[in-house]
mmCIF file as gemmi writes it, N, C-alpha and C atoms, coordinates in Angstrom:
data_model
loop_
_atom_site.group_PDB
_atom_site.id
_atom_site.type_symbol
_atom_site.label_atom_id
_atom_site.label_alt_id
_atom_site.label_comp_id
_atom_site.label_asym_id
_atom_site.label_entity_id
_atom_site.label_seq_id
_atom_site.pdbx_PDB_ins_code
_atom_site.Cartn_x
_atom_site.Cartn_y
_atom_site.Cartn_z
_atom_site.occupancy
_atom_site.B_iso_or_equiv
_atom_site.pdbx_formal_charge
_atom_site.auth_seq_id
_atom_site.auth_asym_id
_atom_site.pdbx_PDB_model_num
ATOM 1 N N . MET Axp A 1 ? -4.188 23.345 9.856 1 0 ? 1 A 1
ATOM 2 C CA . MET Axp A 1 ? -2.758 23.111 9.913 1 0 ? 1 A 1
ATOM 3 C C . MET Axp A 1 ? -2.456 21.807 9.176 1 0 ? 1 A 1
ATOM 4 N N . ILE Axp A 2 ? -1.521 21.865 8.266 1 0 ? 2 A 1
ATOM 5 C CA . ILE Axp A 2 ? -1.079 20.707 7.498 1 0 ? 2 A 1
ATOM 6 C C . ILE Axp A 2 ? 0.224 20.218 8.112 1 0 ? 2 A 1
ATOM 7 N N . ARG Axp A 3 ? 0.333 18.916 8.279 1 0 ? 3 A 1
ATOM 8 C CA . ARG Axp A 3 ? 1.559 18.319 8.816 1 0 ? 3 A 1
ATOM 9 C C . ARG Axp A 3 ? 2.339 17.679 7.665 1 0 ? 3 A 1
ATOM 10 N N . VAL Axp A 4 ? 3.629 17.983 7.601 1 0 ? 4 A 1
ATOM 11 C CA . VAL Axp A 4 ? 4.499 17.438 6.557 1 0 ? 4 A 1
ATOM 12 C C . VAL Axp A 4 ? 5.667 16.727 7.228 1 0 ? 4 A 1
ATOM 13 N N . ALA Axp A 5 ? 5.861 15.461 6.865 1 0 ? 5 A 1
ATOM 14 C CA . ALA Axp A 5 ? 6.994 14.685 7.375 1 0 ? 5 A 1
ATOM 15 C C . ALA Axp A 5 ? 8.056 14.629 6.279 1 0 ? 5 A 1
ATOM 16 N N . LEU Axp A 6 ? 9.237 15.122 6.596 1 0 ? 6 A 1
ATOM 17 C CA . LEU Axp A 6 ? 10.356 15.179 5.653 1 0 ? 6 A 1
ATOM 18 C C . LEU Axp A 6 ? 11.351 14.067 5.953 1 0 ? 6 A 1
ATOM 19 N N . PRO Axp A 7 ? 12.098 13.627 4.912 1 0 ? 7 A 1
ATOM 20 C CA . PRO Axp A 7 ? 13.18 12.686 5.186 1 0 ? 7 A 1
ATOM 21 C C . PRO Axp A 7 ? 14.281 13.369 5.998 1 0 ? 7 A 1
ATOM 22 N N . ALA Axp A 8 ? 15.096 12.571 6.644 1 0 ? 8 A 1
ATOM 23 C CA . ALA Axp A 8 ? 16.116 13.092 7.572 1 0 ? 8 A 1
ATOM 24 C C . ALA Axp A 8 ? 17.028 14.138 6.938 1 0 ? 8 A 1
ATOM 25 N N . HIS Axp A 9 ? 17.48 13.913 5.708 1 0 ? 9 A 1
ATOM 26 C CA . HIS Axp A 9 ? 18.423 14.862 5.11 1 0 ? 9 A 1
ATOM 27 C C . HIS Axp A 9 ? 17.759 16.221 4.848 1 0 ? 9 A 1
ATOM 28 N N . LEU Axp A 10 ? 16.459 16.24 4.522 1 0 ? 10 A 1
ATOM 29 C CA . LEU Axp A 10 ? 15.78 17.52 4.325 1 0 ? 10 A 1
ATOM 30 C C . LEU Axp A 10 ? 15.438 18.195 5.654 1 0 ? 10 A 1
ATOM 31 N N . ARG Axp A 11 ? 15.171 17.406 6.696 1 0 ? 11 A 1
ATOM 32 C CA . ARG Axp A 11 ? 14.974 18.003 8.032 1 0 ? 11 A 1
ATOM 33 C C . ARG Axp A 11 ? 16.259 18.68 8.477 1 0 ? 11 A 1
ATOM 34 N N . THR Axp A 12 ? 17.389 18.032 8.231 1 0 ? 12 A 1
ATOM 35 C CA . THR Axp A 12 ? 18.686 18.62 8.59 1 0 ? 12 A 1
ATOM 36 C C . THR Axp A 12 ? 18.915 19.913 7.825 1 0 ? 12 A 1
ATOM 37 N N . LEU Axp A 13 ? 18.649 19.892 6.527 1 0 ? 13 A 1
ATOM 38 C CA . LEU Axp A 13 ? 18.842 21.078 5.69 1 0 ? 13 A 1
ATOM 39 C C . LEU Axp A 13 ? 17.947 22.228 6.151 1 0 ? 13 A 1
ATOM 40 N N . ALA Axp A 14 ? 16.708 21.912 6.512 1 0 ? 14 A 1
ATOM 41 C CA . ALA Axp A 14 ? 15.759 22.939 6.95 1 0 ? 14 A 1
ATOM 42 C C . ALA Axp A 14 ? 15.908 23.286 8.427 1 0 ? 14 A 1
ATOM 43 N N . ARG Axp A 15 ? 16.751 22.53 9.126 1 0 ? 15 A 1
ATOM 44 C CA . ARG Axp A 15 ? 16.977 22.723 10.568 1 0 ? 15 A 1
ATOM 45 C C . ARG Axp A 15 ? 15.673 22.596 11.365 1 0 ? 15 A 1
ATOM 46 N N . VAL Axp A 16 ? 14.952 21.501 11.112 1 0 ? 16 A 1
ATOM 47 C CA . VAL Axp A 16 ? 13.726 21.225 11.857 1 0 ? 16 A 1
ATOM 48 C C . VAL Axp A 16 ? 13.825 19.84 12.473 1 0 ? 16 A 1
ATOM 49 N N . ASN Axp A 17 ? 13.126 19.656 13.566 1 0 ? 17 A 1
ATOM 50 C CA . ASN Axp A 17 ? 13.02 18.345 14.202 1 0 ? 17 A 1
ATOM 51 C C . ASN Axp A 17 ? 11.572 17.9 14.074 1 0 ? 17 A 1
ATOM 52 N N . GLY Axp A 18 ? 11.354 16.692 13.666 1 0 ? 18 A 1
ATOM 53 C CA . GLY Axp A 18 ? 9.993 16.181 13.541 1 0 ? 18 A 1
ATOM 54 C C . GLY Axp A 18 ? 9.278 16.744 12.339 1 0 ? 18 A 1
ATOM 55 N N . GLU Axp A 19 ? 7.954 16.793 12.445 1 0 ? 19 A 1
ATOM 56 C CA . GLU Axp A 19 ? 7.126 17.256 11.34 1 0 ? 19 A 1
ATOM 57 C C . GLU Axp A 19 ? 7.135 18.776 11.24 1 0 ? 19 A 1
ATOM 58 N N . VAL Axp A 20 ? 6.847 19.259 10.027 1 0 ? 20 A 1
ATOM 59 C CA . VAL Axp A 20 ? 6.688 20.687 9.784 1 0 ? 20 A 1
ATOM 60 C C . VAL Axp A 20 ? 5.19 20.964 9.746 1 0 ? 20 A 1
ATOM 61 N N . ALA Axp A 21 ? 4.737 21.955 10.472 1 0 ? 21 A 1
ATOM 62 C CA . ALA Axp A 21 ? 3.328 22.352 10.48 1 0 ? 21 A 1
ATOM 63 C C . ALA Axp A 21 ? 3.172 23.601 9.624 1 0 ? 21 A 1
ATOM 64 N N . LEU Axp A 22 ? 2.228 23.548 8.671 1 0 ? 22 A 1
ATOM 65 C CA . LEU Axp A 22 ? 2.015 24.659 7.753 1 0 ? 22 A 1
ATOM 66 C C . LEU Axp A 22 ? 0.556 25.076 7.757 1 0 ? 22 A 1
ATOM 67 N N . ASP Axp A 23 ? 0.318 26.366 7.654 1 0 ? 23 A 1
ATOM 68 C CA . ASP Axp A 23 ? -1.037 26.88 7.467 1 0 ? 23 A 1
ATOM 69 C C . ASP Axp A 23 ? -1.208 27.175 5.986 1 0 ? 23 A 1
ATOM 70 N N . ILE Axp A 24 ? -2.251 26.614 5.398 1 0 ? 24 A 1
ATOM 71 C CA . ILE Axp A 24 ? -2.511 26.77 3.966 1 0 ? 24 A 1
ATOM 72 C C . ILE Axp A 24 ? -3.822 27.526 3.799 1 0 ? 24 A 1
ATOM 73 N N . GLU Axp A 25 ? -3.784 28.578 3.008 1 0 ? 25 A 1
ATOM 74 C CA . GLU Axp A 25 ? -5.002 29.317 2.673 1 0 ? 25 A 1
ATOM 75 C C . GLU Axp A 25 ? -5.501 28.771 1.341 1 0 ? 25 A 1
ATOM 76 N N . GLY Axp A 26 ? -6.778 28.497 1.231 1 0 ? 26 A 1
ATOM 77 C CA . GLY Axp A 26 ? -7.349 27.999 -0.011 1 0 ? 26 A 1
ATOM 78 C C . GLY Axp A 26 ? -7.28 26.492 -0.083 1 0 ? 26 A 1
ATOM 79 N N . PRO Axp A 27 ? -7.417 25.955 -1.3 1 0 ? 27 A 1
ATOM 80 C CA . PRO Axp A 27 ? -7.43 24.5 -1.465 1 0 ? 27 A 1
ATOM 81 C C . PRO Axp A 27 ? -6.103 23.866 -1.026 1 0 ? 27 A 1
ATOM 82 N N . VAL Axp A 28 ? -6.198 22.729 -0.375 1 0 ? 28 A 1
ATOM 83 C CA . VAL Axp A 28 ? -5.001 22.012 0.071 1 0 ? 28 A 1
ATOM 84 C C . VAL Axp A 28 ? -4.627 21.007 -1.011 1 0 ? 28 A 1
ATOM 85 N N . THR Axp A 29 ? -3.645 21.384 -1.807 1 0 ? 29 A 1
ATOM 86 C CA . THR Axp A 29 ? -3.139 20.535 -2.879 1 0 ? 29 A 1
ATOM 87 C C . THR Axp A 29 ? -1.654 20.299 -2.637 1 0 ? 29 A 1
ATOM 88 N N . LEU Axp A 30 ? -1.096 19.37 -3.363 1 0 ? 30 A 1
ATOM 89 C CA . LEU Axp A 30 ? 0.335 19.125 -3.248 1 0 ? 30 A 1
ATOM 90 C C . LEU Axp A 30 ? 1.11 20.393 -3.604 1 0 ? 30 A 1
ATOM 91 N N . CYS Axp A 31 ? 0.674 21.075 -4.631 1 0 ? 31 A 1
ATOM 92 C CA . CYS Axp A 31 ? 1.346 22.311 -5.053 1 0 ? 31 A 1
ATOM 93 C C . CYS Axp A 31 ? 1.284 23.383 -3.959 1 0 ? 31 A 1
ATOM 94 N N . SER Axp A 32 ? 0.109 23.578 -3.35 1 0 ? 32 A 1
ATOM 95 C CA . SER Axp A 32 ? -0.008 24.617 -2.319 1 0 ? 32 A 1
ATOM 96 C C . SER Axp A 32 ? 0.817 24.27 -1.08 1 0 ? 32 A 1
ATOM 97 N N . VAL Axp A 33 ? 0.892 22.988 -0.743 1 0 ? 33 A 1
ATOM 98 C CA . VAL Axp A 33 ? 1.706 22.571 0.411 1 0 ? 33 A 1
ATOM 99 C C . VAL Axp A 33 ? 3.186 22.787 0.112 1 0 ? 33 A 1
ATOM 100 N N . LEU Axp A 34 ? 3.633 22.396 -1.087 1 0 ? 34 A 1
ATOM 101 C CA . LEU Axp A 34 ? 5.048 22.576 -1.426 1 0 ? 34 A 1
ATOM 102 C C . LEU Axp A 34 ? 5.405 24.054 -1.537 1 0 ? 34 A 1
ATOM 103 N N . ASP Axp A 35 ? 4.487 24.875 -2.064 1 0 ? 35 A 1
ATOM 104 C CA . ASP Axp A 35 ? 4.726 26.325 -2.111 1 0 ? 35 A 1
ATOM 105 C C . ASP Axp A 35 ? 4.925 26.877 -0.704 1 0 ? 35 A 1
ATOM 106 N N . ALA Axp A 36 ? 4.045 26.489 0.225 1 0 ? 36 A 1
ATOM 107 C CA . ALA Axp A 36 ? 4.146 26.968 1.608 1 0 ? 36 A 1
ATOM 108 C C . ALA Axp A 36 ? 5.415 26.451 2.279 1 0 ? 36 A 1
ATOM 109 N N . LEU Axp A 37 ? 5.769 25.198 2.01 1 0 ? 37 A 1
ATOM 110 C CA . LEU Axp A 37 ? 6.986 24.613 2.585 1 0 ? 37 A 1
ATOM 111 C C . LEU Axp A 37 ? 8.219 25.365 2.104 1 0 ? 37 A 1
ATOM 112 N N . GLU Axp A 38 ? 8.298 25.641 0.805 1 0 ? 38 A 1
ATOM 113 C CA . GLU Axp A 38 ? 9.457 26.35 0.246 1 0 ? 38 A 1
ATOM 114 C C . GLU Axp A 38 ? 9.494 27.813 0.687 1 0 ? 38 A 1
ATOM 115 N N . MET Axp A 39 ? 8.328 28.407 0.911 1 0 ? 39 A 1
ATOM 116 C CA . MET Axp A 39 ? 8.304 29.794 1.381 1 0 ? 39 A 1
ATOM 117 C C . MET Axp A 39 ? 8.81 29.874 2.823 1 0 ? 39 A 1
ATOM 118 N N . ARG Axp A 40 ? 8.394 28.92 3.643 1 0 ? 40 A 1
ATOM 119 C CA . ARG Axp A 40 ? 8.807 28.916 5.046 1 0 ? 40 A 1
ATOM 120 C C . ARG Axp A 40 ? 10.249 28.471 5.219 1 0 ? 40 A 1
ATOM 121 N N . HIS Axp A 41 ? 10.697 27.558 4.372 1 0 ? 41 A 1
ATOM 122 C CA . HIS Axp A 41 ? 12.064 27.026 4.437 1 0 ? 41 A 1
ATOM 123 C C . HIS Axp A 41 ? 12.701 27.156 3.052 1 0 ? 41 A 1
ATOM 124 N N . PRO Axp A 42 ? 13.162 28.362 2.697 1 0 ? 42 A 1
ATOM 125 C CA . PRO Axp A 42 ? 13.686 28.604 1.348 1 0 ? 42 A 1
ATOM 126 C C . PRO Axp A 42 ? 14.866 27.714 0.973 1 0 ? 42 A 1
ATOM 127 N N . MET Axp A 43 ? 15.571 27.186 1.959 1 0 ? 43 A 1
ATOM 128 C CA . MET Axp A 43 ? 16.698 26.321 1.65 1 0 ? 43 A 1
ATOM 129 C C . MET Axp A 43 ? 16.249 25.004 1.02 1 0 ? 43 A 1
ATOM 130 N N . LEU Axp A 44 ? 14.957 24.703 1.065 1 0 ? 44 A 1
ATOM 131 C CA . LEU Axp A 44 ? 14.431 23.478 0.455 1 0 ? 44 A 1
ATOM 132 C C . LEU Axp A 44 ? 14.054 23.668 -1.009 1 0 ? 44 A 1
ATOM 133 N N . ARG Axp A 45 ? 14.093 24.909 -1.504 1 0 ? 45 A 1
ATOM 134 C CA . ARG Axp A 45 ? 13.769 25.148 -2.919 1 0 ? 45 A 1
ATOM 135 C C . ARG Axp A 45 ? 14.724 24.359 -3.807 1 0 ? 45 A 1
ATOM 136 N N . GLY Axp A 46 ? 14.151 23.629 -4.724 1 0 ? 46 A 1
ATOM 137 C CA . GLY Axp A 46 ? 14.946 22.841 -5.655 1 0 ? 46 A 1
ATOM 138 C C . GLY Axp A 46 ? 15.291 21.453 -5.153 1 0 ? 46 A 1
ATOM 139 N N . THR Axp A 47 ? 14.98 21.136 -3.906 1 0 ? 47 A 1
ATOM 140 C CA . THR Axp A 47 ? 15.31 19.808 -3.389 1 0 ? 47 A 1
ATOM 141 C C . THR Axp A 47 ? 14.184 18.811 -3.612 1 0 ? 47 A 1
ATOM 142 N N . VAL Axp A 48 ? 12.942 19.263 -3.543 1 0 ? 48 A 1
ATOM 143 C CA . VAL Axp A 48 ? 11.785 18.381 -3.704 1 0 ? 48 A 1
ATOM 144 C C . VAL Axp A 48 ? 11.274 18.437 -5.14 1 0 ? 48 A 1
ATOM 145 N N . ARG Axp A 49 ? 11.312 19.612 -5.735 1 0 ? 49 A 1
ATOM 146 C CA . ARG Axp A 49 ? 10.887 19.771 -7.126 1 0 ? 49 A 1
ATOM 147 C C . ARG Axp A 49 ? 11.844 20.7 -7.845 1 0 ? 49 A 1
ATOM 148 N N . ASP Axp A 50 ? 11.892 20.564 -9.144 1 0 ? 50 A 1
ATOM 149 C CA . ASP Axp A 50 ? 12.794 21.338 -9.987 1 0 ? 50 A 1
ATOM 150 C C . ASP Axp A 50 ? 12.467 22.827 -9.904 1 0 ? 50 A 1
ATOM 151 N N . HIS Axp A 51 ? 13.505 23.679 -9.921 1 0 ? 51 A 1
ATOM 152 C CA . HIS Axp A 51 ? 13.317 25.135 -9.85 1 0 ? 51 A 1
ATOM 153 C C . HIS Axp A 51 ? 12.46 25.656 -11.005 1 0 ? 51 A 1
ATOM 154 N N . VAL Axp A 52 ? 12.738 25.188 -12.204 1 0 ? 52 A 1
ATOM 155 C CA . VAL Axp A 52 ? 12.104 25.739 -13.402 1 0 ? 52 A 1
ATOM 156 C C . VAL Axp A 52 ? 10.774 25.057 -13.706 1 0 ? 52 A 1
ATOM 157 N N . THR Axp A 53 ? 10.781 23.733 -13.811 1 0 ? 53 A 1
ATOM 158 C CA . THR Axp A 53 ? 9.573 23.008 -14.22 1 0 ? 53 A 1
ATOM 159 C C . THR Axp A 53 ? 8.603 22.779 -13.067 1 0 ? 53 A 1
ATOM 160 N N . ARG Axp A 54 ? 9.092 22.86 -11.841 1 0 ? 54 A 1
ATOM 161 C CA . ARG Axp A 54 ? 8.314 22.602 -10.628 1 0 ? 54 A 1
ATOM 162 C C . ARG Axp A 54 ? 7.767 21.169 -10.593 1 0 ? 54 A 1
ATOM 163 N N . GLN Axp A 55 ? 8.427 20.288 -11.34 1 0 ? 55 A 1
ATOM 164 C CA . GLN Axp A 55 ? 8.079 18.867 -11.338 1 0 ? 55 A 1
ATOM 165 C C . GLN Axp A 55 ? 8.821 18.174 -10.204 1 0 ? 55 A 1
ATOM 166 N N . ARG Axp A 56 ? 8.212 17.112 -9.69 1 0 ? 56 A 1
ATOM 167 C CA . ARG Axp A 56 ? 8.82 16.307 -8.627 1 0 ? 56 A 1
ATOM 168 C C . ARG Axp A 56 ? 10.183 15.803 -9.096 1 0 ? 56 A 1
ATOM 169 N N . ARG Axp A 57 ? 11.167 15.913 -8.209 1 0 ? 57 A 1
ATOM 170 C CA . ARG Axp A 57 ? 12.501 15.404 -8.506 1 0 ? 57 A 1
ATOM 171 C C . ARG Axp A 57 ? 12.48 13.873 -8.553 1 0 ? 57 A 1
ATOM 172 N N . PRO Axp A 58 ? 13.357 13.277 -9.385 1 0 ? 58 A 1
ATOM 173 C CA . PRO Axp A 58 ? 13.464 11.817 -9.354 1 0 ? 58 A 1
ATOM 174 C C . PRO Axp A 58 ? 13.856 11.363 -7.945 1 0 ? 58 A 1
ATOM 175 N N . PHE Axp A 59 ? 13.37 10.237 -7.556 1 0 ? 59 A 1
ATOM 176 C CA . PHE Axp A 59 ? 13.665 9.631 -6.256 1 0 ? 59 A 1
ATOM 177 C C . PHE Axp A 59 ? 13 10.34 -5.087 1 0 ? 59 A 1
ATOM 178 N N . ILE Axp A 60 ? 12.051 11.232 -5.362 1 0 ? 60 A 1
ATOM 179 C CA . ILE Axp A 60 ? 11.222 11.825 -4.315 1 0 ? 60 A 1
ATOM 180 C C . ILE Axp A 60 ? 9.808 11.302 -4.523 1 0 ? 60 A 1
ATOM 181 N N . ARG Axp A 61 ? 9.188 10.844 -3.452 1 0 ? 61 A 1
ATOM 182 C CA . ARG Axp A 61 ? 7.832 10.314 -3.52 1 0 ? 61 A 1
ATOM 183 C C . ARG Axp A 61 ? 6.968 11.018 -2.48 1 0 ? 61 A 1
ATOM 184 N N . PHE Axp A 62 ? 5.656 11.071 -2.75 1 0 ? 62 A 1
ATOM 185 C CA . PHE Axp A 62 ? 4.687 11.68 -1.847 1 0 ? 62 A 1
ATOM 186 C C . PHE Axp A 62 ? 3.661 10.623 -1.445 1 0 ? 62 A 1
ATOM 187 N N . PHE Axp A 63 ? 3.407 10.51 -0.152 1 0 ? 63 A 1
ATOM 188 C CA . PHE Axp A 63 ? 2.427 9.562 0.365 1 0 ? 63 A 1
ATOM 189 C C . PHE Axp A 63 ? 1.524 10.272 1.371 1 0 ? 63 A 1
ATOM 190 N N . ALA Axp A 64 ? 0.263 9.832 1.394 1 0 ? 64 A 1
ATOM 191 C CA . ALA Axp A 64 ? -0.689 10.312 2.398 1 0 ? 64 A 1
ATOM 192 C C . ALA Axp A 64 ? -1.799 9.282 2.519 1 0 ? 64 A 1
ATOM 193 N N . CYS Axp A 65 ? -2.192 9.01 3.738 1 0 ? 65 A 1
ATOM 194 C CA . CYS Axp A 65 ? -3.307 8.084 4.002 1 0 ? 65 A 1
ATOM 195 C C . CYS Axp A 65 ? -3.102 6.751 3.287 1 0 ? 65 A 1
ATOM 196 N N . GLU Axp A 66 ? -1.88 6.239 3.349 1 0 ? 66 A 1
ATOM 197 C CA . GLU Axp A 66 ? -1.506 4.959 2.748 1 0 ? 66 A 1
ATOM 198 C C . GLU Axp A 66 ? -1.679 4.936 1.231 1 0 ? 66 A 1
ATOM 199 N N . GLN Axp A 67 ? -1.615 6.102 0.591 1 0 ? 67 A 1
ATOM 200 C CA . GLN Axp A 67 ? -1.719 6.204 -0.857 1 0 ? 67 A 1
ATOM 201 C C . GLN Axp A 67 ? -0.464 6.863 -1.408 1 0 ? 67 A 1
ATOM 202 N N . ASP Axp A 68 ? 0.003 6.359 -2.559 1 0 ? 68 A 1
ATOM 203 C CA . ASP Axp A 68 ? 1.12 6.979 -3.257 1 0 ? 68 A 1
ATOM 204 C C . ASP Axp A 68 ? 0.557 8.087 -4.136 1 0 ? 68 A 1
ATOM 205 N N . LEU Axp A 69 ? 0.9 9.324 -3.822 1 0 ? 69 A 1
ATOM 206 C CA . LEU Axp A 69 ? 0.4 10.483 -4.562 1 0 ? 69 A 1
ATOM 207 C C . LEU Axp A 69 ? 1.436 11.038 -5.525 1 0 ? 69 A 1
ATOM 208 N N . SER Axp A 70 ? 2.527 10.32 -5.717 1 0 ? 70 A 1
ATOM 209 C CA . SER Axp A 70 ? 3.664 10.823 -6.489 1 0 ? 70 A 1
ATOM 210 C C . SER Axp A 70 ? 3.309 11.155 -7.929 1 0 ? 70 A 1
ATOM 211 N N . HIS Axp A 71 ? 2.383 10.428 -8.522 1 0 ? 71 A 1
ATOM 212 C CA . HIS Axp A 71 ? 2.068 10.636 -9.938 1 0 ? 71 A 1
ATOM 213 C C . HIS Axp A 71 ? 0.74 11.368 -10.142 1 0 ? 71 A 1
ATOM 214 N N . GLU Axp A 72 ? 0.159 11.847 -9.055 1 0 ? 72 A 1
ATOM 215 C CA . GLU Axp A 72 ? -1.067 12.645 -9.149 1 0 ? 72 A 1
ATOM 216 C C . GLU Axp A 72 ? -0.717 14.05 -9.634 1 0 ? 72 A 1
ATOM 217 N N . SER Axp A 73 ? -1.693 14.729 -10.205 1 0 ? 73 A 1
ATOM 218 C CA . SER Axp A 73 ? -1.497 16.12 -10.602 1 0 ? 73 A 1
ATOM 219 C C . SER Axp A 73 ? -1.223 16.955 -9.344 1 0 ? 73 A 1
ATOM 220 N N . PRO Axp A 74 ? -0.279 17.897 -9.413 1 0 ? 74 A 1
ATOM 221 C CA . PRO Axp A 74 ? 0.02 18.735 -8.241 1 0 ? 74 A 1
ATOM 222 C C . PRO Axp A 74 ? -1.176 19.57 -7.78 1 0 ? 74 A 1
ATOM 223 N N . ASP Axp A 75 ? -2.186 19.726 -8.634 1 0 ? 75 A 1
ATOM 224 C CA . ASP Axp A 75 ? -3.354 20.528 -8.282 1 0 ? 75 A 1
ATOM 225 C C . ASP Axp A 75 ? -4.526 19.69 -7.776 1 0 ? 75 A 1
ATOM 226 N N . THR Axp A 76 ? -4.33 18.381 -7.647 1 0 ? 76 A 1
ATOM 227 C CA . THR Axp A 76 ? -5.361 17.512 -7.101 1 0 ? 76 A 1
ATOM 228 C C . THR Axp A 76 ? -5.463 17.745 -5.593 1 0 ? 76 A 1
ATOM 229 N N . PRO Axp A 77 ? -6.672 17.918 -5.07 1 0 ? 77 A 1
ATOM 230 C CA . PRO Axp A 77 ? -6.798 18.113 -3.615 1 0 ? 77 A 1
ATOM 231 C C . PRO Axp A 77 ? -6.247 16.907 -2.85 1 0 ? 77 A 1
ATOM 232 N N . LEU Axp A 78 ? -5.562 17.176 -1.754 1 0 ? 78 A 1
ATOM 233 C CA . LEU Axp A 78 ? -5.048 16.104 -0.909 1 0 ? 78 A 1
ATOM 234 C C . LEU Axp A 78 ? -6.203 15.499 -0.112 1 0 ? 78 A 1
ATOM 235 N N . PRO Axp A 79 ? -6.034 14.269 0.391 1 0 ? 79 A 1
ATOM 236 C CA . PRO Axp A 79 ? -7.101 13.648 1.173 1 0 ? 79 A 1
ATOM 237 C C . PRO Axp A 79 ? -7.546 14.542 2.334 1 0 ? 79 A 1
ATOM 238 N N . GLU Axp A 80 ? -8.802 14.423 2.691 1 0 ? 80 A 1
ATOM 239 C CA . GLU Axp A 80 ? -9.398 15.254 3.739 1 0 ? 80 A 1
ATOM 240 C C . GLU Axp A 80 ? -8.663 15.123 5.069 1 0 ? 80 A 1
ATOM 241 N N . ALA Axp A 81 ? -8.184 13.908 5.378 1 0 ? 81 A 1
ATOM 242 C CA . ALA Axp A 81 ? -7.459 13.706 6.639 1 0 ? 81 A 1
ATOM 243 C C . ALA Axp A 81 ? -6.176 14.537 6.676 1 0 ? 81 A 1
ATOM 244 N N . VAL Axp A 82 ? -5.546 14.746 5.531 1 0 ? 82 A 1
ATOM 245 C CA . VAL Axp A 82 ? -4.343 15.582 5.462 1 0 ? 82 A 1
ATOM 246 C C . VAL Axp A 82 ? -4.748 17.047 5.591 1 0 ? 82 A 1
ATOM 247 N N . ALA Axp A 83 ? -5.801 17.43 4.89 1 0 ? 83 A 1
ATOM 248 C CA . ALA Axp A 83 ? -6.271 18.823 4.928 1 0 ? 83 A 1
ATOM 249 C C . ALA Axp A 83 ? -6.684 19.247 6.332 1 0 ? 83 A 1
ATOM 250 N N . GLN Axp A 84 ? -7.172 18.295 7.131 1 0 ? 84 A 1
ATOM 251 C CA . GLN Axp A 84 ? -7.594 18.601 8.494 1 0 ? 84 A 1
ATOM 252 C C . GLN Axp A 84 ? -6.462 18.441 9.504 1 0 ? 84 A 1
ATOM 253 N N . GLY Axp A 85 ? -5.309 17.945 9.085 1 0 ? 85 A 1
ATOM 254 C CA . GLY Axp A 85 ? -4.175 17.779 9.986 1 0 ? 85 A 1
ATOM 255 C C . GLY Axp A 85 ? -4.186 16.48 10.763 1 0 ? 85 A 1
ATOM 256 N N . ALA Axp A 86 ? -5.127 15.589 10.462 1 0 ? 86 A 1
ATOM 257 C CA . ALA Axp A 86 ? -5.184 14.302 11.169 1 0 ? 86 A 1
ATOM 258 C C . ALA Axp A 86 ? -4.076 13.361 10.708 1 0 ? 86 A 1
ATOM 259 N N . GLU Axp A 87 ? -3.703 13.448 9.442 1 0 ? 87 A 1
ATOM 260 C CA . GLU Axp A 87 ? -2.645 12.613 8.868 1 0 ? 87 A 1
ATOM 261 C C . GLU Axp A 87 ? -1.597 13.523 8.23 1 0 ? 87 A 1
ATOM 262 N N . PRO Axp A 88 ? -0.326 13.125 8.258 1 0 ? 88 A 1
ATOM 263 C CA . PRO Axp A 88 ? 0.708 13.951 7.613 1 0 ? 88 A 1
ATOM 264 C C . PRO Axp A 88 ? 0.849 13.631 6.129 1 0 ? 88 A 1
ATOM 265 N N . LEU Axp A 89 ? 1.379 14.584 5.396 1 0 ? 89 A 1
ATOM 266 C CA . LEU Axp A 89 ? 1.854 14.344 4.043 1 0 ? 89 A 1
ATOM 267 C C . LEU Axp A 89 ? 3.29 13.887 4.193 1 0 ? 89 A 1
ATOM 268 N N . LEU Axp A 90 ? 3.61 12.727 3.673 1 0 ? 90 A 1
ATOM 269 C CA . LEU Axp A 90 ? 4.963 12.182 3.78 1 0 ? 90 A 1
ATOM 270 C C . LEU Axp A 90 ? 5.734 12.474 2.502 1 0 ? 90 A 1
ATOM 271 N N . ILE Axp A 91 ? 6.87 13.107 2.623 1 0 ? 91 A 1
ATOM 272 C CA . ILE Axp A 91 ? 7.796 13.283 1.522 1 0 ? 91 A 1
ATOM 273 C C . ILE Axp A 91 ? 8.933 12.323 1.777 1 0 ? 91 A 1
ATOM 274 N N . VAL Axp A 92 ? 9.112 11.38 0.852 1 0 ? 92 A 1
ATOM 275 C CA . VAL Axp A 92 ? 10.019 10.254 1.074 1 0 ? 92 A 1
ATOM 276 C C . VAL Axp A 92 ? 11.082 10.239 -0.01 1 0 ? 92 A 1
ATOM 277 N N . GLY Axp A 93 ? 12.31 10.022 0.386 1 0 ? 93 A 1
ATOM 278 C CA . GLY Axp A 93 ? 13.381 9.81 -0.567 1 0 ? 93 A 1
ATOM 279 C C . GLY Axp A 93 ? 13.375 8.344 -0.985 1 0 ? 93 A 1
ATOM 280 N N . ALA Axp A 94 ? 13.057 8.088 -2.277 1 0 ? 94 A 1
ATOM 281 C CA . ALA Axp A 94 ? 12.991 6.713 -2.778 1 0 ? 94 A 1
ATOM 282 C C . ALA Axp A 94 ? 14.397 6.16 -2.962 1 0 ? 94 A 1
ATOM 283 N N . MET Axp A 95 ? 14.502 4.845 -2.938 1 0 ? 95 A 1
ATOM 284 C CA . MET Axp A 95 ? 15.792 4.19 -3.109 1 0 ? 95 A 1
ATOM 285 C C . MET Axp A 95 ? 15.803 3.446 -4.435 1 0 ? 95 A 1
ATOM 286 N N . ALA Axp A 96 ? 16.945 3.394 -5.058 1 0 ? 96 A 1
ATOM 287 C CA . ALA Axp A 96 ? 17.1 2.663 -6.317 1 0 ? 96 A 1
ATOM 288 C C . ALA Axp A 96 ? 18.14 1.564 -6.13 1 0 ? 96 A 1
ATOM 289 N N . GLY Axp A 97 ? 18.08 0.606 -6.991 1 0 ? 97 A 1
ATOM 290 C CA . GLY Axp A 97 ? 19.059 -0.466 -6.925 1 0 ? 97 A 1
ATOM 291 C C . GLY Axp A 97 ? 18.437 -1.722 -6.349 1 0 ? 97 A 1
ATOM 292 N N . GLY Axp A 98 ? 19.247 -2.717 -6.181 1 0 ? 98 A 1
ATOM 293 C CA . GLY Axp A 98 ? 18.684 -3.988 -5.754 1 0 ? 98 A 1
ATOM 294 C C . GLY Axp A 98 ? 19.301 -4.56 -4.568 1 0 ? 98 A 1
């Protein structure tokens, strides 16, 4: 079971409280987690990544195990602690400005 922590506005959109728990078959990568998240909560399609390019949207960041994974390849395996459900994958809305 993979745990995903969403920012408040995406939790509201998906109508979930707290973390989202997902079962992933095969390698646990950012792409496989986002595919499962969008399949389970179709209203999130296009909010985290672009519909066409499937690239991370600006101002969205991914963190796990105190590491910024935002610029990693979507097919890179996530840390083992995330794959085992010990740590969540954090999807964070970044802020701009000063």
